[in-house]
Biopython code that builds the backbone (N, CA, C, O; Angstrom):
import numpy as np
from Bio.PDB.StructureBuilder import StructureBuilder

atoms = [
    (1, "UNK", "N", (0.775, -1.072, 0.175)),
    (1, "UNK", "CA", (0.122, 0.019, 0.070)),
    (1, "UNK", "C", (0.845, 1.326, 0.002)),
    (1, "UNK", "O", (0.802, 2.188, 0.880)),
    (2, "UNK", "N", (1.475, 1.392, -1.050)),
    (2, "UNK", "CA", (2.709, 2.455, -1.019)),
    (2, "UNK", "C", (2.029, 3.290, -2.065)),
    (2, "UNK", "O", (1.158, 2.881, -2.834)),
    (3, "UNK", "N", (2.620, 4.745, -2.001)),
    (3, "UNK", "CA", (2.024, 5.858, -2.866)),
    (3, "UNK", "C", (2.839, 5.604, -4.220)),
    (3, "UNK", "O", (4.039, 5.330, -4.185)),
    (4, "UNK", "N", (2.205, 5.699, -5.271)),
    (4, "UNK", "CA", (2.458, 5.181, -6.806)),
    (4, "UNK", "C", (3.667, 6.377, -6.956)),
    (4, "UNK", "O", (3.570, 7.455, -6.369)),
    (5, "UNK", "N", (4.550, 6.105, -7.626)),
    (5, "UNK", "CA", (5.818, 6.805, -7.841)),
    (5, "UNK", "C", (5.557, 7.760, -9.031)),
    (5, "UNK", "O", (5.065, 7.275, -10.050)),
    (6, "UNK", "N", (5.840, 9.041, -8.983)),
    (6, "UNK", "CA", (5.709, 9.999, -9.847)),
    (6, "UNK", "C", (6.487, 9.643, -11.320)),
    (6, "UNK", "O", (7.636, 9.207, -11.386)),
    (7, "UNK", "N", (5.564, 9.941, -12.544)),
    (7, "UNK", "CA", (6.208, 10.053, -13.772)),
    (7, "UNK", "C", (7.237, 10.619, -13.870)),
    (7, "UNK", "O", (7.261, 11.787, -13.482)),
    (8, "UNK", "N", (8.387, 10.057, -14.383)),
    (8, "UNK", "CA", (9.637, 10.742, -14.666)),
    (8, "UNK", "C", (9.999, 11.071, -16.179)),
    (8, "UNK", "O", (10.150, 10.247, -17.081)),
    (9, "UNK", "N", (10.109, 12.500, -16.262)),
    (9, "UNK", "CA", (10.511, 12.886, -17.746)),
    (9, "UNK", "C", (11.680, 12.824, -17.518)),
    (9, "UNK", "O", (12.200, 13.164, -16.455)),
    (10, "UNK", "N", (12.527, 12.166, -18.958)),
    (10, "UNK", "CA", (14.025, 12.139, -19.180)),
    (10, "UNK", "C", (14.503, 13.122, -20.042)),
    (10, "UNK", "O", (15.418, 12.858, -20.822)),
    (11, "UNK", "N", (13.912, 14.398, -19.986)),
    (11, "UNK", "CA", (14.112, 15.400, -20.884)),
    (11, "UNK", "C", (15.695, 16.018, -20.763)),
    (11, "UNK", "O", (16.353, 16.656, -21.585)),
    (12, "UNK", "N", (16.026, 15.554, -19.377)),
    (12, "UNK", "CA", (17.129, 16.001, -18.900)),
    (12, "UNK", "C", (18.384, 14.790, -18.340)),
    (12, "UNK", "O", (19.127, 15.053, -17.395)),
    (13, "UNK", "N", (18.437, 13.728, -18.950)),
    (13, "UNK", "CA", (19.206, 12.487, -18.038)),
    (13, "UNK", "C", (20.245, 12.822, -17.297)),
    (13, "UNK", "O", (20.370, 12.231, -16.225)),
    (14, "UNK", "N", (21.242, 13.847, -17.680)),
    (14, "UNK", "CA", (22.222, 13.855, -16.935)),
    (14, "UNK", "C", (21.772, 14.003, -15.370)),
    (14, "UNK", "O", (22.199, 13.316, -14.442)),
    (15, "UNK", "N", (20.771, 15.103, -15.288)),
    (15, "UNK", "CA", (20.477, 15.282, -13.720)),
    (15, "UNK", "C", (19.400, 14.329, -13.040)),
    (15, "UNK", "O", (18.714, 14.813, -12.140)),
    (16, "UNK", "N", (19.216, 13.061, -13.400)),
    (16, "UNK", "CA", (18.438, 12.245, -12.808)),
    (16, "UNK", "C", (19.419, 11.494, -12.111)),
    (16, "UNK", "O", (20.481, 11.091, -12.587)),
    (17, "UNK", "N", (19.003, 11.332, -10.962)),
    (17, "UNK", "CA", (19.589, 10.251, -9.750)),
    (17, "UNK", "C", (19.650, 8.894, -10.294)),
    (17, "UNK", "O", (19.088, 8.636, -11.358)),
    (18, "UNK", "N", (20.321, 7.976, -9.608)),
    (18, "UNK", "CA", (20.309, 6.563, -9.834)),
    (18, "UNK", "C", (18.975, 6.080, -9.482)),
    (18, "UNK", "O", (18.475, 5.205, -10.189)),
    (19, "UNK", "N", (18.386, 6.509, -8.552)),
    (19, "UNK", "CA", (16.991, 5.830, -8.196)),
    (19, "UNK", "C", (15.965, 6.416, -9.243)),
    (19, "UNK", "O", (15.123, 5.584, -9.583)),
    (20, "UNK", "N", (15.822, 7.841, -9.920)),
    (20, "UNK", "CA", (15.199, 8.065, -10.682)),
    (20, "UNK", "C", (15.237, 7.657, -12.205)),
    (20, "UNK", "O", (14.307, 7.851, -12.988)),
    (21, "UNK", "N", (16.679, 6.951, -12.577)),
    (21, "UNK", "CA", (17.024, 6.403, -13.891)),
    (21, "UNK", "C", (16.347, 4.784, -13.650)),
    (21, "UNK", "O", (15.924, 4.119, -14.595)),
    (22, "UNK", "N", (16.341, 4.459, -12.683)),
    (22, "UNK", "CA", (15.847, 2.865, -12.424)),
    (22, "UNK", "C", (14.363, 2.799, -12.503)),
    (22, "UNK", "O", (13.733, 1.877, -13.021)),
    (23, "UNK", "N", (13.741, 4.110, -11.810)),
    (23, "UNK", "CA", (12.413, 4.117, -11.786)),
    (23, "UNK", "C", (11.902, 4.513, -13.178)),
    (23, "UNK", "O", (10.843, 4.002, -13.545)),
    (24, "UNK", "N", (12.539, 5.373, -13.998)),
    (24, "UNK", "CA", (12.462, 5.468, -15.391)),
    (24, "UNK", "C", (12.560, 4.047, -16.257)),
    (24, "UNK", "O", (11.591, 3.664, -16.911)),
    (25, "UNK", "N", (13.444, 3.517, -16.224)),
    (25, "UNK", "CA", (13.537, 2.501, -16.670)),
    (25, "UNK", "C", (12.359, 1.002, -16.669)),
    (25, "UNK", "O", (11.979, 0.163, -17.486)),
    (26, "UNK", "N", (12.123, 1.337, -15.207)),
    (26, "UNK", "CA", (10.819, 0.404, -14.842)),
    (26, "UNK", "C", (9.537, 0.778, -15.600)),
    (26, "UNK", "O", (8.838, -0.060, -16.170)),
    (27, "UNK", "N", (9.244, 2.251, -15.565)),
    (27, "UNK", "CA", (8.239, 2.751, -16.036)),
    (27, "UNK", "C", (8.057, 2.386, -17.543)),
    (27, "UNK", "O", (6.992, 2.079, -18.079)),
    (28, "UNK", "N", (9.448, 2.486, -18.209)),
    (28, "UNK", "CA", (9.493, 2.214, -19.547)),
    (28, "UNK", "C", (8.890, 0.886, -19.990)),
    (28, "UNK", "O", (8.019, 0.631, -20.821)),
    (29, "UNK", "N", (9.804, -0.078, -18.976)),
    (29, "UNK", "CA", (9.430, -1.268, -19.591)),
    (29, "UNK", "C", (7.991, -1.693, -19.298)),
    (29, "UNK", "O", (7.342, -2.236, -20.191)),
    (30, "UNK", "N", (7.528, -1.504, -18.248)),
    (30, "UNK", "CA", (5.917, -1.648, -18.124)),
    (30, "UNK", "C", (4.886, -1.044, -19.201)),
    (30, "UNK", "O", (3.778, -1.523, -19.439)),
    (31, "UNK", "N", (5.472, 0.143, -19.836)),
    (31, "UNK", "CA", (4.702, 0.887, -20.675)),
    (31, "UNK", "C", (4.857, -0.253, -22.060)),
    (31, "UNK", "O", (3.866, -0.807, -22.538)),
    (32, "UNK", "N", (6.080, -0.445, -22.511)),
    (32, "UNK", "CA", (6.539, -1.328, -23.492)),
    (32, "UNK", "C", (5.573, -2.770, -23.598)),
    (32, "UNK", "O", (4.909, -3.254, -24.514)),
    (33, "UNK", "N", (5.814, -3.137, -22.355)),
    (33, "UNK", "CA", (5.007, -4.605, -22.311)),
    (33, "UNK", "C", (3.600, -4.483, -22.559)),
    (33, "UNK", "O", (3.152, -5.057, -23.551)),
    (34, "UNK", "N", (2.744, -3.751, -21.733)),
    (34, "UNK", "CA", (1.573, -3.446, -21.913)),
    (34, "UNK", "C", (0.993, -2.825, -23.491)),
    (34, "UNK", "O", (-0.134, -3.137, -23.876)),
    (35, "UNK", "N", (1.660, -2.162, -24.105)),
    (35, "UNK", "CA", (1.681, -1.604, -25.274)),
    (35, "UNK", "C", (1.818, -2.780, -26.436)),
    (35, "UNK", "O", (1.015, -3.001, -27.342)),
    (36, "UNK", "N", (2.859, -3.361, -26.202)),
    (36, "UNK", "CA", (3.295, -4.348, -27.274)),
    (36, "UNK", "C", (3.109, -5.831, -27.175)),
    (36, "UNK", "O", (2.828, -6.498, -28.171)),
    (37, "UNK", "N", (3.300, -6.486, -25.686)),
    (37, "UNK", "CA", (2.952, -7.655, -25.475)),
    (37, "UNK", "C", (1.556, -8.042, -25.234)),
    (37, "UNK", "O", (0.928, -8.934, -25.804)),
    (38, "UNK", "N", (1.140, -7.211, -24.267)),
    (38, "UNK", "CA", (-0.293, -7.288, -23.755)),
    (38, "UNK", "C", (-1.038, -7.456, -25.025)),
    (38, "UNK", "O", (-1.700, -8.484, -25.164)),
    (39, "UNK", "N", (-1.005, -6.493, -26.046)),
    (39, "UNK", "CA", (-2.215, -6.397, -27.053)),
    (39, "UNK", "C", (-1.917, -7.483, -28.117)),
    (39, "UNK", "O", (-2.665, -7.476, -29.095)),
    (40, "UNK", "N", (-0.879, -8.471, -28.069)),
    (40, "UNK", "CA", (-0.746, -9.194, -28.952)),
    (40, "UNK", "C", (-1.865, -10.590, -28.594)),
    (40, "UNK", "O", (-2.382, -11.343, -29.419)),
    (41, "UNK", "N", (-2.022, -10.608, -26.942)),
    (41, "UNK", "CA", (-2.751, -11.740, -26.304)),
    (41, "UNK", "C", (-3.976, -11.316, -26.629)),
    (41, "UNK", "O", (-4.769, -12.257, -26.662)),
    (42, "UNK", "N", (-4.548, -10.070, -26.934)),
    (42, "UNK", "CA", (-6.009, -9.543, -27.242)),
    (42, "UNK", "C", (-6.208, -9.703, -28.783)),
    (42, "UNK", "O", (-7.353, -9.592, -29.222)),
    (43, "UNK", "N", (-5.274, -9.931, -29.546)),
    (43, "UNK", "CA", (-5.689, -9.951, -31.025)),
    (43, "UNK", "C", (-6.874, -10.818, -31.529)),
    (43, "UNK", "O", (-6.846, -12.046, -31.449)),
    (44, "UNK", "N", (-7.941, -10.108, -32.064)),
    (44, "UNK", "CA", (-9.109, -10.744, -32.666)),
    (44, "UNK", "C", (-9.366, -10.266, -34.042)),
    (44, "UNK", "O", (-9.829, -9.166, -34.343)),
    (45, "UNK", "N", (-8.965, -11.347, -34.949)),
    (45, "UNK", "CA", (-9.304, -11.009, -36.258)),
    (45, "UNK", "C", (-10.827, -11.488, -37.009)),
    (45, "UNK", "O", (-11.215, -12.540, -37.516)),
    (46, "UNK", "N", (-11.403, -10.232, -36.805)),
    (46, "UNK", "CA", (-13.010, -10.446, -37.219)),
    (46, "UNK", "C", (-12.883, -10.823, -38.454)),
    (46, "UNK", "O", (-12.003, -10.366, -39.184)),
    (47, "UNK", "N", (-13.911, -11.867, -38.904)),
    (47, "UNK", "CA", (-14.223, -12.390, -40.158)),
    (47, "UNK", "C", (-13.032, -12.921, -41.096)),
    (47, "UNK", "O", (-13.279, -13.453, -42.178)),
    (48, "UNK", "N", (-12.053, -12.789, -40.735)),
    (48, "UNK", "CA", (-11.050, -13.503, -41.601)),
    (48, "UNK", "C", (-10.925, -14.746, -41.581)),
    (48, "UNK", "O", (-10.621, -15.344, -42.613)),
    (49, "UNK", "N", (-11.132, -15.390, -40.414)),
    (49, "UNK", "CA", (-11.227, -16.748, -40.020)),
    (49, "UNK", "C", (-12.082, -17.253, -38.916)),
    (49, "UNK", "O", (-12.563, -16.288, -38.322)),
    (50, "UNK", "N", (-12.392, -18.186, -38.497)),
    (50, "UNK", "CA", (-13.348, -18.370, -37.210)),
    (50, "UNK", "C", (-12.047, -18.635, -35.780)),
    (50, "UNK", "O", (-10.999, -19.279, -35.712)),
    (51, "UNK", "N", (-12.642, -17.957, -35.029)),
    (51, "UNK", "CA", (-11.650, -17.802, -33.912)),
    (51, "UNK", "C", (-12.386, -18.691, -32.798)),
    (51, "UNK", "O", (-13.530, -18.454, -32.410)),
    (52, "UNK", "N", (-11.477, -19.885, -32.270)),
    (52, "UNK", "CA", (-11.700, -20.380, -30.985)),
    (52, "UNK", "C", (-12.094, -19.641, -29.910)),
    (52, "UNK", "O", (-11.375, -18.805, -29.364)),
    (53, "UNK", "N", (-13.512, -19.990, -29.493)),
    (53, "UNK", "CA", (-14.148, -19.239, -27.963)),
    (53, "UNK", "C", (-12.993, -19.522, -27.004)),
    (53, "UNK", "O", (-11.963, -20.182, -27.137)),
    (54, "UNK", "N", (-13.478, -18.836, -26.034)),
    (54, "UNK", "CA", (-12.434, -18.629, -24.795)),
    (54, "UNK", "C", (-13.145, -19.724, -23.737)),
    (54, "UNK", "O", (-14.257, -19.644, -23.216)),
    (55, "UNK", "N", (-12.100, -20.804, -23.593)),
    (55, "UNK", "CA", (-12.862, -21.809, -22.566)),
    (55, "UNK", "C", (-13.064, -21.704, -21.155)),
    (55, "UNK", "O", (-12.236, -20.946, -20.649)),
    (56, "UNK", "N", (-13.904, -22.216, -20.312)),
    (56, "UNK", "CA", (-13.989, -22.059, -18.835)),
    (56, "UNK", "C", (-12.710, -22.816, -18.349)),
    (56, "UNK", "O", (-12.384, -23.847, -18.938)),
    (57, "UNK", "N", (-12.003, -22.367, -17.345)),
    (57, "UNK", "CA", (-11.177, -22.631, -16.821)),
    (57, "UNK", "C", (-9.770, -21.894, -17.405)),
    (57, "UNK", "O", (-8.740, -22.238, -16.826)),
    (58, "UNK", "N", (-9.661, -21.098, -18.290)),
    (58, "UNK", "CA", (-8.478, -20.554, -18.863)),
    (58, "UNK", "C", (-8.088, -19.177, -17.941)),
    (58, "UNK", "O", (-8.782, -18.294, -17.439)),
    (59, "UNK", "N", (-6.720, -19.427, -17.973)),
    (59, "UNK", "CA", (-6.368, -18.122, -17.089)),
    (59, "UNK", "C", (-6.083, -16.751, -17.934)),
    (59, "UNK", "O", (-5.452, -16.788, -18.991)),
    (60, "UNK", "N", (-6.519, -15.732, -17.469)),
    (60, "UNK", "CA", (-6.709, -14.537, -18.271)),
    (60, "UNK", "C", (-6.033, -13.438, -17.322)),
    (60, "UNK", "O", (-5.850, -13.611, -16.117)),
    (61, "UNK", "N", (-5.650, -12.153, -18.114)),
    (61, "UNK", "CA", (-5.121, -11.042, -17.470)),
    (61, "UNK", "C", (-6.234, -10.110, -18.037)),
    (61, "UNK", "O", (-6.612, -9.952, -19.198)),
    (62, "UNK", "N", (-6.707, -9.458, -16.699)),
    (62, "UNK", "CA", (-8.017, -8.430, -17.099)),
    (62, "UNK", "C", (-7.438, -6.947, -17.106)),
    (62, "UNK", "O", (-6.832, -6.408, -16.180)),
    (63, "UNK", "N", (-7.706, -6.481, -18.163)),
    (63, "UNK", "CA", (-7.381, -4.973, -18.761)),
    (63, "UNK", "C", (-8.269, -4.044, -17.774)),
    (63, "UNK", "O", (-9.495, -4.146, -17.723)),
    (64, "UNK", "N", (-7.594, -3.216, -17.072)),
    (64, "UNK", "CA", (-8.170, -2.208, -16.542)),
    (64, "UNK", "C", (-7.763, -1.117, -16.707)),
    (64, "UNK", "O", (-6.580, -1.040, -16.373)),
    (65, "UNK", "N", (-8.259, -0.016, -17.145)),
    (65, "UNK", "CA", (-7.854, 1.248, -17.511)),
    (65, "UNK", "C", (-7.206, 2.283, -16.425)),
    (65, "UNK", "O", (-6.466, 3.232, -16.687)),
    (66, "UNK", "N", (-7.662, 1.867, -15.154)),
    (66, "UNK", "CA", (-7.672, 2.796, -14.043)),
    (66, "UNK", "C", (-6.697, 2.253, -13.218)),
    (66, "UNK", "O", (-6.587, 2.775, -12.109)),
    (67, "UNK", "N", (-5.825, 1.155, -13.549)),
    (67, "UNK", "CA", (-4.948, 0.656, -12.738)),
    (67, "UNK", "C", (-3.467, 0.901, -13.183)),
    (67, "UNK", "O", (-3.246, 1.086, -14.380)),
    (68, "UNK", "N", (-2.402, 0.910, -12.239)),
    (68, "UNK", "CA", (-0.872, 1.036, -12.992)),
    (68, "UNK", "C", (-0.481, 0.033, -13.560)),
    (68, "UNK", "O", (-0.799, -0.987, -12.948)),
    (69, "UNK", "N", (0.098, -0.143, -14.509)),
    (69, "UNK", "CA", (0.865, -1.225, -15.220)),
    (69, "UNK", "C", (1.156, -2.531, -14.613)),
    (69, "UNK", "O", (0.910, -3.651, -15.060)),
    (70, "UNK", "N", (1.929, -2.059, -13.115)),
    (70, "UNK", "CA", (2.617, -3.390, -12.526)),
    (70, "UNK", "C", (1.022, -3.983, -11.873)),
    (70, "UNK", "O", (1.081, -5.199, -11.686)),
    (71, "UNK", "N", (0.072, -3.564, -11.616)),
    (71, "UNK", "CA", (-0.990, -4.190, -11.197)),
    (71, "UNK", "C", (-1.819, -5.036, -11.860)),
    (71, "UNK", "O", (-3.030, -4.848, -11.746)),
    (72, "UNK", "N", (-1.381, -6.007, -12.589)),
    (72, "UNK", "CA", (-2.180, -6.800, -13.471)),
    (72, "UNK", "C", (-3.204, -7.760, -12.693)),
    (72, "UNK", "O", (-2.940, -8.335, -11.637)),
    (73, "UNK", "N", (-4.292, -7.830, -13.320)),
    (73, "UNK", "CA", (-5.229, -8.550, -12.411)),
    (73, "UNK", "C", (-5.552, -9.829, -13.026)),
    (73, "UNK", "O", (-6.267, -9.926, -14.023)),
    (74, "UNK", "N", (-4.903, -11.010, -12.290)),
    (74, "UNK", "CA", (-5.010, -12.558, -12.880)),
    (74, "UNK", "C", (-6.319, -12.895, -12.405)),
    (74, "UNK", "O", (-6.745, -12.406, -11.359)),
    (75, "UNK", "N", (-7.058, -13.784, -13.174)),
    (75, "UNK", "CA", (-8.144, -14.504, -12.923)),
    (75, "UNK", "C", (-8.353, -15.601, -13.699)),
    (75, "UNK", "O", (-7.468, -15.826, -14.524)),
    (76, "UNK", "N", (-9.452, -16.487, -13.657)),
    (76, "UNK", "CA", (-9.571, -17.764, -14.129)),
    (76, "UNK", "C", (-11.083, -17.821, -14.677)),
    (76, "UNK", "O", (-11.972, -17.620, -13.850)),
    (77, "UNK", "N", (-11.455, -18.093, -16.085)),
    (77, "UNK", "CA", (-12.858, -17.892, -16.355)),
    (77, "UNK", "C", (-13.747, -19.244, -15.943)),
    (77, "UNK", "O", (-13.622, -20.423, -16.277)),
    (78, "UNK", "N", (-14.733, -18.538, -15.044)),
    (78, "UNK", "CA", (-15.813, -19.679, -14.534)),
    (78, "UNK", "C", (-17.126, -19.645, -15.442)),
    (78, "UNK", "O", (-17.930, -20.576, -15.496)),
    (79, "UNK", "N", (-17.221, -18.596, -16.061)),
    (79, "UNK", "CA", (-18.501, -18.966, -16.881)),
    (79, "UNK", "C", (-18.549, -18.045, -18.068)),
    (79, "UNK", "O", (-18.088, -16.918, -17.886)),
    (80, "UNK", "N", (-19.057, -18.353, -19.313)),
    (80, "UNK", "CA", (-19.105, -17.221, -20.346)),
    (80, "UNK", "C", (-20.486, -17.318, -20.813)),
    (80, "UNK", "O", (-21.190, -18.315, -20.651)),
    (81, "UNK", "N", (-20.914, -16.035, -21.512)),
    (81, "UNK", "CA", (-22.027, -15.762, -22.244)),
    (81, "UNK", "C", (-21.925, -15.398, -23.457)),
    (81, "UNK", "O", (-21.277, -14.401, -23.775)),
    (82, "UNK", "N", (-22.673, -16.302, -24.475)),
    (82, "UNK", "CA", (-22.583, -16.334, -25.798)),
    (82, "UNK", "C", (-23.722, -15.392, -26.424)),
    (82, "UNK", "O", (-24.875, -15.197, -26.042)),
    (83, "UNK", "N", (-23.063, -14.912, -27.434)),
    (83, "UNK", "CA", (-23.931, -14.080, -28.340)),
    (83, "UNK", "C", (-24.741, -14.746, -29.395)),
    (83, "UNK", "O", (-24.490, -15.927, -29.639)),
    (84, "UNK", "N", (-25.695, -14.124, -30.061)),
    (84, "UNK", "CA", (-26.562, -14.651, -31.081)),
    (84, "UNK", "C", (-25.758, -15.675, -32.304)),
    (84, "UNK", "O", (-26.316, -16.586, -32.914)),
    (85, "UNK", "N", (-24.278, -15.240, -32.465)),
    (85, "UNK", "CA", (-23.373, -15.960, -33.492)),
    (85, "UNK", "C", (-22.796, -16.955, -32.769)),
    (85, "UNK", "O", (-21.765, -17.423, -33.254)),
    (86, "UNK", "N", (-23.211, -17.441, -31.659)),
    (86, "UNK", "CA", (-22.521, -18.573, -30.709)),
    (86, "UNK", "C", (-20.938, -18.230, -30.418)),
    (86, "UNK", "O", (-20.138, -19.127, -30.156)),
    (87, "UNK", "N", (-20.565, -16.836, -30.490)),
    (87, "UNK", "CA", (-19.427, -16.325, -29.935)),
    (87, "UNK", "C", (-19.424, -15.905, -28.606)),
    (87, "UNK", "O", (-20.434, -15.386, -28.131)),
    (88, "UNK", "N", (-18.158, -16.104, -27.782)),
    (88, "UNK", "CA", (-18.417, -15.457, -26.238)),
    (88, "UNK", "C", (-17.954, -14.158, -26.237)),
    (88, "UNK", "O", (-16.825, -13.861, -26.625)),
    (89, "UNK", "N", (-19.050, -13.092, -25.675)),
    (89, "UNK", "CA", (-19.066, -11.804, -25.561)),
    (89, "UNK", "C", (-18.885, -11.427, -24.275)),
    (89, "UNK", "O", (-18.312, -10.371, -24.010)),
    (90, "UNK", "N", (-19.302, -12.157, -23.440)),
    (90, "UNK", "CA", (-18.890, -11.768, -21.718)),
    (90, "UNK", "C", (-18.460, -12.998, -20.607)),
    (90, "UNK", "O", (-19.135, -14.008, -20.403)),
    (91, "UNK", "N", (-17.518, -12.749, -20.124)),
    (91, "UNK", "CA", (-16.967, -13.679, -19.318)),
    (91, "UNK", "C", (-17.202, -13.454, -17.659)),
    (91, "UNK", "O", (-17.102, -12.339, -17.146)),
    (92, "UNK", "N", (-17.471, -14.466, -17.027)),
    (92, "UNK", "CA", (-17.216, -14.402, -15.475)),
    (92, "UNK", "C", (-15.898, -14.671, -15.142)),
    (92, "UNK", "O", (-15.414, -15.625, -15.752)),
    (93, "UNK", "N", (-15.111, -14.052, -14.275)),
    (93, "UNK", "CA", (-13.919, -14.216, -13.949)),
    (93, "UNK", "C", (-13.584, -14.188, -12.480)),
    (93, "UNK", "O", (-13.626, -13.215, -11.728)),
    (94, "UNK", "N", (-13.199, -15.595, -12.173)),
    (94, "UNK", "CA", (-13.034, -15.667, -10.382)),
    (94, "UNK", "C", (-11.517, -15.087, -10.355)),
    (94, "UNK", "O", (-10.612, -15.495, -11.084)),
    (95, "UNK", "N", (-11.413, -14.140, -9.455)),
    (95, "UNK", "CA", (-10.116, -13.265, -9.149)),
    (95, "UNK", "C", (-10.028, -13.626, -7.399)),
    (95, "UNK", "O", (-10.776, -14.363, -6.757)),
    (96, "UNK", "N", (-8.950, -12.896, -6.959)),
    (96, "UNK", "CA", (-8.739, -13.554, -5.582)),
    (96, "UNK", "C", (-9.684, -12.760, -4.566)),
    (96, "UNK", "O", (-9.684, -13.032, -3.365)),
    (97, "UNK", "N", (-10.483, -11.767, -5.117)),
    (97, "UNK", "CA", (-11.494, -10.950, -3.866)),
    (97, "UNK", "C", (-12.660, -11.375, -4.252)),
    (97, "UNK", "O", (-13.585, -10.749, -3.734)),
    (98, "UNK", "N", (-13.141, -12.683, -5.383)),
    (98, "UNK", "CA", (-14.461, -12.734, -5.667)),
    (98, "UNK", "C", (-14.522, -13.131, -7.114)),
    (98, "UNK", "O", (-13.667, -13.829, -7.659)),
    (99, "UNK", "N", (-15.651, -12.612, -7.734)),
    (99, "UNK", "CA", (-15.980, -12.983, -9.328)),
    (99, "UNK", "C", (-16.306, -11.531, -10.106)),
    (99, "UNK", "O", (-16.976, -10.604, -9.649)),
    (100, "UNK", "N", (-15.803, -11.583, -11.093)),
    (100, "UNK", "CA", (-16.125, -10.031, -11.624)),
    (100, "UNK", "C", (-16.731, -10.441, -13.019)),
    (100, "UNK", "O", (-16.658, -11.645, -13.265)),
    (101, "UNK", "N", (-17.258, -9.722, -13.875)),
    (101, "UNK", "CA", (-17.853, -9.988, -15.180)),
    (101, "UNK", "C", (-17.313, -9.017, -16.163)),
    (101, "UNK", "O", (-17.642, -7.846, -15.978)),
    (102, "UNK", "N", (-16.616, -9.261, -17.081)),
    (102, "UNK", "CA", (-16.104, -8.280, -17.857)),
    (102, "UNK", "C", (-16.131, -8.844, -19.468)),
    (102, "UNK", "O", (-16.005, -10.040, -19.729)),
    (103, "UNK", "N", (-16.326, -7.735, -20.555)),
    (103, "UNK", "CA", (-16.560, -8.226, -21.812)),
    (103, "UNK", "C", (-15.242, -8.715, -22.296)),
    (103, "UNK", "O", (-14.158, -8.447, -21.779)),
    (104, "UNK", "N", (-15.440, -9.441, -23.316)),
    (104, "UNK", "CA", (-14.249, -10.249, -23.960)),
    (104, "UNK", "C", (-13.077, -9.367, -24.536)),
    (104, "UNK", "O", (-11.921, -9.783, -24.608)),
    (105, "UNK", "N", (-13.446, -8.212, -24.907)),
    (105, "UNK", "CA", (-12.464, -7.209, -25.354)),
    (105, "UNK", "C", (-11.655, -6.569, -24.084)),
    (105, "UNK", "O", (-10.717, -5.792, -24.261)),
    (106, "UNK", "N", (-12.050, -6.921, -22.940)),
    (106, "UNK", "CA", (-11.152, -6.511, -21.938)),
    (106, "UNK", "C", (-10.258, -7.333, -21.076)),
    (106, "UNK", "O", (-9.660, -6.940, -20.075)),
    (107, "UNK", "N", (-10.244, -8.702, -21.671)),
    (107, "UNK", "CA", (-9.444, -9.744, -21.252)),
    (107, "UNK", "C", (-8.359, -10.243, -22.075)),
    (107, "UNK", "O", (-8.468, -10.398, -23.291)),
    (108, "UNK", "N", (-7.412, -10.470, -21.473)),
    (108, "UNK", "CA", (-6.338, -11.203, -22.619)),
    (108, "UNK", "C", (-6.063, -12.756, -21.854)),
    (108, "UNK", "O", (-5.611, -12.898, -20.718)),
    (109, "UNK", "N", (-6.450, -13.823, -22.767)),
    (109, "UNK", "CA", (-5.895, -15.219, -22.031)),
    (109, "UNK", "C", (-4.392, -15.169, -22.279)),
    (109, "UNK", "O", (-3.775, -14.471, -23.083)),
    (110, "UNK", "N", (-3.971, -16.014, -21.458)),
    (110, "UNK", "CA", (-2.564, -16.161, -21.009)),
    (110, "UNK", "C", (-2.182, -17.440, -22.095)),
    (110, "UNK", "O", (-3.055, -18.303, -22.176)),
    (111, "UNK", "N", (-1.367, -17.569, -22.652)),
    (111, "UNK", "CA", (-0.682, -18.830, -23.505)),
    (111, "UNK", "C", (-0.572, -20.053, -22.671)),
    (111, "UNK", "O", (-0.139, -20.017, -21.519)),
    (112, "UNK", "N", (-0.956, -21.100, -23.245)),
    (112, "UNK", "CA", (-0.702, -22.584, -22.480)),
    (112, "UNK", "C", (0.820, -22.690, -22.065)),
    (112, "UNK", "O", (1.779, -22.128, -22.594)),
    (113, "UNK", "N", (0.804, -23.399, -21.176)),
    (113, "UNK", "CA", (2.208, -23.589, -20.878)),
    (113, "UNK", "C", (2.596, -25.054, -21.306)),
    (113, "UNK", "O", (3.749, -25.457, -21.151)),
]
sb = StructureBuilder()
sb.init_structure("model")
sb.init_model(0)
sb.init_chain("A")
sb.init_seg("    ")
for serial, (resi, resn, name, xyz) in enumerate(atoms, 1):
    if name == "N":
        sb.init_residue(resn, " ", resi, " ")
    sb.init_atom(name, np.array(xyz, "f"), 0.0, 1.0, " ", f" {name:<3s}", serial, name[0])
structure = sb.get_structure()
């Protein structure tokens, strides 16, 4: 329960202390991870080929807009709701504090190990 670290602008890198440089690198890593890798997990190619629906029991990362990047919410799908086209549109996800319901565009399934 610590206070979030302020965003560091590296406009003058020679004036940053070691702690500020480490903090800046950490922020850059998480921003790149969220922007580049997390979006590859959410790739949905509409109408080009049929996609497999998300299965019950699949581990997912829940995308929350108001959370810092280091606080990813992990969960397991417990129930799904399908639309008229038999594609999953909403999923119930079991997280550590209970169960939440999210649309399929706000979750990213983790690759199987």
